[in-house]
Structures are given as structure tokens and as C-alpha cells.
N, C-alpha and C positions, 0 to 999 in steps of 0.2 A: 504494500500500500504506500503511495507517495506521501511524503510529509509535506504539510502546507503551513502557511502563516495564518494565525487566528487573532482577531482583535479581542482584547479582554477588557471587560468592565466589571469591577468588583464593588458591591455596595455592602457596607457593614453598618448595621444598626447596633451601636454599642450597648452592652449589658442586656440586651434582649434578643435581637436577631440580626443577622447580616445576610445580605444578598449579593452574590457574585454573579453578574449578568454579563455575557459576552456576545458580541455580534460578529458576523463574518466579515472578513476583509475582502470585499468584492473584487478588487483589482488583483488579488493574489490567489483567488480561488479558495479562501479560507473556510473553516468550519465554524458554525455557531456553537458556542459553549455557554451553558447556564449553570450556576452553582448558587444554592441558597444555604447560607451559614447561620446557624442558631447558636447564640452565646447563652450558657446557663451554668452557674456555679463554677466558673473557671474552665469548663469544658465547652468546646465549640464543635457542633456537628454540622455537616453539610450534605446536600444532595447536588448532583451534577449531571448534566447531559453534554455530550461532546468531548469529554475527556476519556480516552480509552481505558477500560477497566477501573474506572473511578466514578461510579454512579453515586456513592455515598461515602462518608468518612468523618473523621474528626480533625480538628485543628487546635493547635496550642502555640502560644508565644514561646519560642526557644530563648530569645533574648528580648529585652525591652528596657529602654532607659530614656530619661528626660533631663533636660537642662533648661533652666529659666534664667533669662537676663531681662530684668525689668518686667514689662508686660508681655514679652515674647518668649515662647517656649519651643524647644525642638525635641521631638520624640523619634527615636530610631529603634529598630529591632528586626527580628526575623521570626516569621510565623511558619510553622510546619503543618502541612495538610497531608494526612495519612488516609489513604483509601481503604475502606472496609474490605475490599477484595483481597487485601494483603499483597497485591501485585504492583502497587505504585504509590509514590508520594512525591510531593514537591515543596520546596521552601521558598518563600518570598521575603526579601529584605524591604523594609519601609523606612522612609525618612520624611517626616512632616514638620511643619512649623505652624504654630498657632499664636494668636494674640488674645490676651485676656478679655473676656466678655464680648468678643467679636464672634458672631454666629457661624462663620465659615473659616476654613483653613485649607492648605494645599501641601503637596509634597510629591515624592516620586517613589516608585517601587521597581524591583527587578527580580528575576528568577535567580536564586542562588544555586539550586541543584534540583534535579528530578531523577527518580529511579523507576525501575520496572517498566511498565507500559508507557511511561512519560519520559523515560531516559532520553537525553538529548534535547529536551525542551529548554529553550532560552527565550528571553524577552524582557521588556521593560515598559514603563509607562508613567502616567501621572496619577496622583491621588487628589481628590477634592472631598472635603468633609463638611458636614453641617451639623451643628448642635440643634436638636429639634425639641428639646424638653422645655420645661417652664423657664421663661426668660428671667424670672426673679431668682432662679438658682444658678445664676451665672457660673460657668458657661452654659449650663443646661444639658441634661441628658434625657433620652438616649441620643446617640450620635449616629448619623448616617455617613458612611465613608465609602466613596466610589473610587475604584481603581480602574483606569482605562489605559489601553496600550495594545501592543502586539506580541504574541508569542509564536515561535517557530519550532519545528522539529517534532510535532506530534501528528 
């Protein structure tokens, strides 16, 4: 089976649910991928279409750190997605910047590694996030975080 490029958009609803939604890259003959990630008690579970041998699974932050300078914060880390099939997983690195009490933020992501049926997957893109909770609880939660970009090699 030929490997294609795929556009990826990930949406994360912090502390409640996350949605990873991807659309095909028409110019490259890519494949549509959709993943819904649910966050609960520190465990994140997801369902996916378009990722070979990875219809469902769990995700966890391998590393995460933050640094604040005045009203601006930077958060970086790596999240591991493990497919329930046991035949694949992938790690994404994230790097975001936020400003206190501003309802939106942005950053970047990249594929760190992928194994099994996703071995050889590479890619990167942009992150945009929105705090959607009670504005009085600045910055407000839950958070919707969208990752968009392109992956290749699957």
C-alpha cells in the first residue's frame, strides 16, 4: 500500500474530552483521519479512523513543563498515544504559549516517533487553543486545543 500525506487537526477539550479531527490533503492524495480523545482522571482515551491498526487507544503526557514570565507562559511536552490493538503508537511533542486571562493561545506540534503500523510517520503543524469555561475563573476551563498540520508515511 502506498504511503500518503495526511492533514491532521487535533482538538483537545481539557479535563473533559478532546477531539482529534483530520482532513485529507487533496493535493497529495491524503487520507482523512479522525480521533476523539477523552480526558478522565489522568487517563486519556481515544477513538480513531484513518490510522492503520489504531481505531482506539489511550494517551498520556510523557513529559510536560511550564515556565511563566510575567503574564506569558510557555508549556512544552510530549504526549504518547498507544493503540489498543497493541500494534502501534505515536508520540507528539507540543510547544505552546499563553497569556494570562486571554481566551486563546497558539503553538506548534511535531511527531517525535511512531511504531508498529504507524512506523515511519512524520509530521508537524500548528496548535491553537481556546479556554471555553467560565470567564470569571480566568483563564477558564475546559480548554479546546486544535492541532493542525500534515503527517506523512502512513
